[in-house]
C-alpha positions in Angstrom: -3.3 -14.4 28.9 -4.6 -14.0 25.3 -2.4 -13.0 22.4 -2.9 -9.6 20.9 -5.0 -9.8 17.7 -3.0 -9.6 14.5 -3.6 -6.6 12.4 -3.4 -7.2 8.6 -3.7 -5.5 5.3 -3.3 -6.6 1.7 -1.2 -4.7 -0.9 0.8 -4.8 -4.1 4.6 -4.7 -3.9 6.2 -2.5 -6.6 9.3 -3.5 -8.5 12.4 -3.9 -6.4 14.3 -0.9 -7.9 11.5 1.4 -6.8 11.3 -0.2 -3.3 15.1 0.5 -2.9 14.6 4.1 -4.2 11.7 4.8 -1.8 13.6 3.4 1.1 16.7 5.5 0.3 14.5 8.6 0.1 12.8 7.7 3.5 16.2 7.0 5.1 17.5 10.4 4.1 14.6 11.9 6.0 15.0 9.4 8.9 11.5 8.4 8.1 11.5 4.6 7.5 8.0 3.1 7.5 6.4 -0.1 6.3 7.7 -1.8 3.1 6.7 0.3 0.1 3.4 -1.0 -1.2 0.1 0.0 -2.8 -2.7 -0.9 -0.3 -5.5 -3.0 -1.8 -7.4 -3.6 1.5 -7.0 -1.3 4.5 -5.8 -2.7 7.9 -8.2 -4.9 9.8 -8.4 -8.1 12.0 -9.7 -11.0 10.0 -10.6 -14.6 10.8 -9.1 -17.6 9.2 -12.3 -18.0 7.2 -12.1 -14.4 6.0 -8.4 -14.8 4.9 -9.3 -18.0 3.0 -12.1 -16.1 1.2 -9.5 -13.4 0.3 -7.1 -15.9 -1.0 -9.8 -17.5 -3.1 -11.0 -14.2 -4.4 -7.5 -13.1 -5.4 -6.9 -16.4 -7.2 -9.8 -15.5 -9.6 -8.4 -12.1 -10.5 -6.3 -11.8 -13.6 -2.8 -10.2 -13.6 -3.0 -6.5 -14.5 -0.8 -3.5 -15.2 -0.4 -0.9 -12.5 1.4 2.4 -12.7 3.0 4.8 -10.2 3.5 8.4 -11.0 4.6 11.6 -9.2 4.2 12.7 -5.6 1.0 14.2 -4.1 -0.5 14.6 -0.7 -3.6 13.9 1.4 -3.4 17.4 3.0 -0.7 17.5 5.6 -1.3 13.8 6.6 0.3 11.7 3.9 2.8 12.2 1.1 2.4 9.5 -1.6 3.1 8.4 -5.1 -0.1 8.3 -7.2 -1.1 4.8 -8.3 -3.3 3.8 -11.2 -4.6 0.9 -13.2 -8.1 -0.6 -13.4 -6.9 -3.8 -11.8 -6.2 -2.1 -8.5 -9.8 -1.1 -8.0 -11.0 -4.5 -9.3 -8.9 -6.5 -6.8 -9.8 -4.1 -4.0 -13.6 -4.6 -4.7 -13.1 -8.4 -4.8 -11.4 -8.3 -1.4 -14.1 -6.1 0.1 -16.7 -8.5 -1.1 -14.7 -11.5 0.1 -14.6 -10.0 3.6 -18.3 -9.3 3.5 -17.8 -5.6 4.0 -19.7 -2.7 2.7 -18.5 0.7 1.7 -16.4 2.4 4.3 -14.2 5.4 4.5 -11.4 3.8 2.5 -13.4 1.2 0.6 -15.0 1.0 -2.8 -15.9 4.6 -3.8 -13.5 6.0 -1.2 -10.6 3.9 -2.4 -7.7 6.0 -3.6 -4.7 3.8 -4.6 -1.4 5.2 -3.7 2.1 4.3 -2.4 2.8 6.1 0.9 6.1 7.9 1.2 5.7 9.8 4.5 3.2 10.0 7.3 2.7 13.2 9.4 2.3 11.3 12.6 5.8 9.6 12.3 9.1 11.4 13.1 10.5 13.2 10.2 13.9 15.0 9.7 12.9 18.5 8.5 9.6 20.1 7.9 6.6 18.6 6.1 6.9 21.1 3.3 10.6 20.2 2.9 9.6 16.5 2.7 7.0 17.3 0.1 9.4 19.3 -2.0 12.0 16.6 -1.7 9.5 13.9 -2.8 8.4 16.0 -5.8 12.0 16.4 -6.8 13.1 12.8 -6.2 10.1 11.3 -8.1 9.7 14.0 -10.8 10.7 11.4 -13.4 7.6 9.3 -12.5 5.4 12.3 -13.1 6.9 12.7 -16.6 6.9 9.0 -17.4 4.9 6.8 -15.0 6.4 3.4 -13.9 4.2 0.7 -15.4 4.6 -2.9 -14.1 2.6 -6.2 -14.2 1.0 -7.3 -10.9 0.9 -11.0 -10.7 0.6 -11.4 -6.9 -0.4 -9.5 -3.8 1.0 -9.6 -0.3 -0.7 -10.1 3.0 1.1 -7.9 5.6 0.7 -8.4 9.3 1.8 -7.1 12.7 1.2 -8.4 16.2 1.1 -5.1 18.1 0.8 -1.3 17.7 4.1 0.4 16.9 5.6 -2.7 15.4 6.3 -2.6 11.6 4.2 -4.7 9.3 5.9 -7.6 7.6 5.0 -9.6 4.5 3.4 -12.8 5.9 2.2 -14.4 2.6 2.2 -13.8 -1.1 -0.9 -14.8 -3.1 -0.8 -15.4 -6.9 -3.4 -13.9 -9.2 -5.1 -16.2 -11.7 
């Protein structure tokens, strides 16, 4: 019997106070999902050599400033906090190159940095519109004054099977 392939993604962990705040908001909606993060590389299944290339690539990237601002949506699929900072796209492009991948749906020109708050395909206490209104109210301060923070490392997240939550497996320092 062979083990199920590990699914991974790479992301930025925001400052702990925001992580706590997002988790509290999600818990109030009975909608707890993966540790709050900004995705740099969408989920995939990568070889040890590809992971080594990603680690090396990240080690050449300089620390940068990222910011998180108010709530928005991808239609009725995802409620998220907007994320910005040139470094996000730069590290994303470096990871795509390290993996030997070309442009895809969520890669390079299609990359839209964000921190997911809610997913329409996961159980949610209340309606989607209620969740969006709640997110806009809860994170209105970030719309007025975005949270800026220095990114000095990225996280490799992984899970062994579908339905299981992702966990932080490794932290990789930037140059």
